[in-house]
N, C-alpha and C positions, 0 to 999 in steps of 0.2 A: 504493499499500500504506500501512499505518500505520507510520510510521517509529518513533514512540515506543514502541509495545508490541511490534512484530515485529522490530525491527532493532537494538535498543540494550540488550537485557537484560544486565545486568552479570555475571550468573552463567554466561553462555554462554562456552565456551572457543573455540568456532569458530561462525561465523555460519550460522544455518539459517533458511531462509525458511518461514514457516508455510503449511500447506496450507489453502486456502479452506474455511471451516466450512459456509458456505451454498452448496451447489452444485446447487440446483434449476435447471432449464433452462426458458427461454421458447421454446416450439416451435410449429411450425404446427399440430400436432394436440393440443397442450396436455396431453401425457401426464404431466407433473409437476404439473398443476393450473394452469399458467400459459400460457394460449394467446396467441400473437402477436395483438396488438390495437392498432390506432392510437390514440394518446393515452392509453393506460392506464398506461404505465410512465414513469419518470423516470430518466435516467441521471445519477448523481452522480459527479463527477470533481474531481480537483485537477489543474490545468494544470502543477503542478510534478512530478507523479508519472509516471514512464515507463510503468507498468503501466496507469494510467488513460488515458494519451495514446494507447495502442493503440486503445482504444474510441472516442476522439475522432476519430482519423484514419478509422477504419472507418465510422463514422457519417457523416462528411462525404463520403467517396467514394461510399458507397452511396445518399446522398441521403435518409437516414433522419430528417433534422431535423423535418419535419412530423409524423412518427409517433412519435418518441421524443424527449421534451422533455429539456432539459439544465439541470443545476444545477452551479455551479462553487463550490468551497469556497475559503475563505481559504487561502493557502499556509502560513500559520503556524498550527500546532496549539497548543491548550492541554491541560490535563490530561484533557480530555474528547475529545481528538482532533479530527477534522475538523468545522469550524464554518462556519456560513453568515453570517459577519460582513461579507461583501461586499454583502449585500442589505439593502434598507431594513428598519429595525427588527431587524437581526441575525437574521432568520428567512428561510427559503426560501419564496418567495411562493406556491408550488404545494403543497408538503408541509406548510407551516406549522410547521416545526420549526427549532430553533436549532442542533442538532448532529445529525450523521448517526447517532450512537449511539442517538438516539430511535427511528429506523426499525429498528435492530438489536433494541432492546428490545421493540418492538412485535411482532417476529417471534418472539423468544425471551426471555421475561422473565428478567432477571438474567444475560443472556449475559456470560460472564466473559472472552472473548477479545478480541483487537485489533479495532479498527474500521478497515476498509480501503476504499480506492477502487482500481478502479472498483466502484460498486455500483448495481444496478438495484433501484428501489423501486416497489412497487405503489401507484399513487396513491390509488385508492378506500380501501384498508385502511390505508395508511401503513406497511406492513410491507416489510422487506428481502425481495427474492426471491433474489438471488444476488450474491456478491462473488467469483465464480470468474473471475478475470482471463484464465486460459487459455481458457475456454470461451466467454466473452461475445462476443469478436470472431468466433469461428468460427460461432457461432449467428446473429450479425448477418448473416454472409455466406451461410448456407445455410438458415436457418429463417425469416428475415424477407423472403424474396424477393418475396412478394406485395406488400409496401410499398416495395421498392426504386424509386428513380427510374428513369425511362426513360434507357437508356444506361449504367446502372450496371455497373461492371466485375465480373468474376467473380474474387474475391479468393482463393478456395479451389477451383480447378477440379479436378474428380474425376480427371482424367488425371494430375495432378501431385501428388495429396495425400500419397502416400508420400514423395516427394522433399521437399515442403515440410515435412512433419513431421520428417523426419530432419534437415534443415538447421536448422529452428527449434529442435530439441532441443539441438543443439550450441551454438547462439547463446544460448539460455536458460542452459545450464549454465555456460558459460565467459565470456559477455559480459554479458548482462542481469543475471544473478545474480553473475557473477564481479567485476564492479566493486564490488558490495556486500560480497562476501566479502573483498576486499582492503581496503576502506574501514573495515570494522568488525572486522577481524582483531585478536585480543587477544594473539597470539603471533607472533614473527617468521616461524616456519615456516609458519604458516597464511597470513600475508600473502604470503610468497614463492611458495607453491604457487598462490594465486589469481592473482597478478601473472604468473607464467609461463604459466599456462593461458589467461589473457586475451590476452596478446600473441601467443601461439602461434596462438590461434584467429583473432585479427585479421589475422595474416599469412596464414593460410589463406584467410580471406575476400577479402583483397586480391588474392591470386593468382587466386582464382575470378572476381572481378569485373573483372579486367584486361581480359578478352576478351568479357564479356557485360554487358549494361546492368543487368539485374535477376538476382536470386539463383537463381530457378527459372523456366524458360521464357523467353518474351520479353515478358512483361507484369508489372506489379506484382501481387504476391500477398501473403498473410498473413506470409510470411517477411520481406519487405521492410519491412513495417510494424513487425515485432518488432525488427529490427535498427535501424531508423531511430530509434526512440524512445530508445535508449541512445546512439547515435552523436551525435545532435543535442545531447546534455548533456555530451559528453565533455570538450571543451576548457574549457567554462564551470565544470564541477564536478568530474568524475571525475579529471581529470589532476592537479590540485592537492589538492582536498579529500579525495579517496580514495586519493591516492598512486599513481595509475595513470600514472606519469610517464616510462616509457621514451621516448615521443615524444608529441607532440600529434597529434590526428587530422588537423589542417591541415598536418601534415609528411609525411602518407602521401598521395601524389598520387591513388592509385586511390580509396581510402576517402573522401578529401576530395571528390573529383569526384562520387562516387556519392551521398554524403549531400547535397551541394548540388543535385544533380539532383532528388532526392526533395523537398527543401526548397522548391525552386522550382516543384514540381508542385502544382496546386490540390488541397487537401485535406490537405497535410502542413504546410508552413511557416505556413499561416494558422491553424493550431491551436497553434502554439508560443508560449509566454510566457516569454521569458528572465528577466524580472523576477521572476515567481513561482518559476521554477526556482532562481535564485541565492538568493533570500531564504529559501526553504524549506530547502534544504541547509545554508546557512551559519548560519542562525538557530535552526534546530530541533535540529540535531545538536551540542548543546553539549558532549557528551563528546569530540567531535573538534575543535570550534571554540568553546571556552568563552567567548571574548569576543564572539562572534556578529557579528564584522565581515564584512561583505559586500564582496568585492572589486569594484572598478569595471570591471575588464577580463573577458574579452578584447575586443578590437575585433570588432564583429559585421558590419562592412561586407562582409567576404569572402563572406558567405552569398549575396549576390546577384550575385557575379561569374560570368562564363561558365564552364561546366563541360565543354562539348564532348562530353558523354556520348552525345548523339543520334547521333554518328558511329558508335557500335556498333550502331545499329539499335534494335530493340525498339519495342513499341507500348505506351505506358504504360497505357492503359485497354482494351487488346485491341480488340475489336469495339465497345466502348462509347465514351463521351465523357467529358470532364472534368466535375467537379461545377460547379454554378453558384455565384454569389457567396455569401459568408458571410451567413447570415441576420441580420437586425437584432437587435441585442442580444447577439450571440455573437462580435463582433469583438474580437480581443485588444487591450487597451488600449495606447495609444501607447508608454508606458514599457516595455512588454515586447516590442515589435516591432523588427525590424530596420529602421533608417532607410533 
């Protein structure tokens, strides 16, 4: 998402997440004018952003790398928001732009809202297609099936969709968005409410996952992806920076085992950049951390320790297989990886 414009407005009394302004869908039948087509679109993400990381994980698991190219922004935004300063010449080599806002402006001249990731851009026109983070991953799973790799898992199986939606809604409200409500609270009562809802939901999830490997059914689904992207940031950012400090995630044996299981599964941990995560939160949120000091901890070595979750059964990819190696040029830099 766009931290600067959507999460720190000083006049807000309580944090509210903006609804995506551009909600066109890329579908197999092209009903919104954007048909699924290999090589036509570019996925723009920040590895720091949990909402964008959902799309990163889904794309990897489904093997869409050859069909949907990837642009990674600098984790540090400036006054024009997400920028391509990690690329030679400070411009995305495919879109030819220096700021993601240029794709927004190409779609809607003078667009006044926030510039958020994930975003899918139409390469031929340079226009933004969608920034609907809720819908992007669901469509990757259900509309892009003709371009899935052989052995791709079904991340949104029809027989479990109602349960996935129900579980994911609670996760979104109290966990994904809950940490932000706590972190950006401007009044004690707002913080207290967000904090209590967050840990009540985490306790509920811990109880649910004590006897099952994954949230819904016996395979990885969209619900697991949505929970993972918040949990993987919890101890590094949310526990201290957002004051979600009843306990660290690593102090909950069930959730710590669960998130390590996913982290060690191909398609999850190989998309995580802890350097980008920490630098973004601690250096961009100057209203929370005005001196912009980035903590050296926590120790990341525990992410690769045995989790023993396989003892609960389950089939990570269902009848499918694990994704292949990370494509050339998409490996997380050494400073962001777990050693």
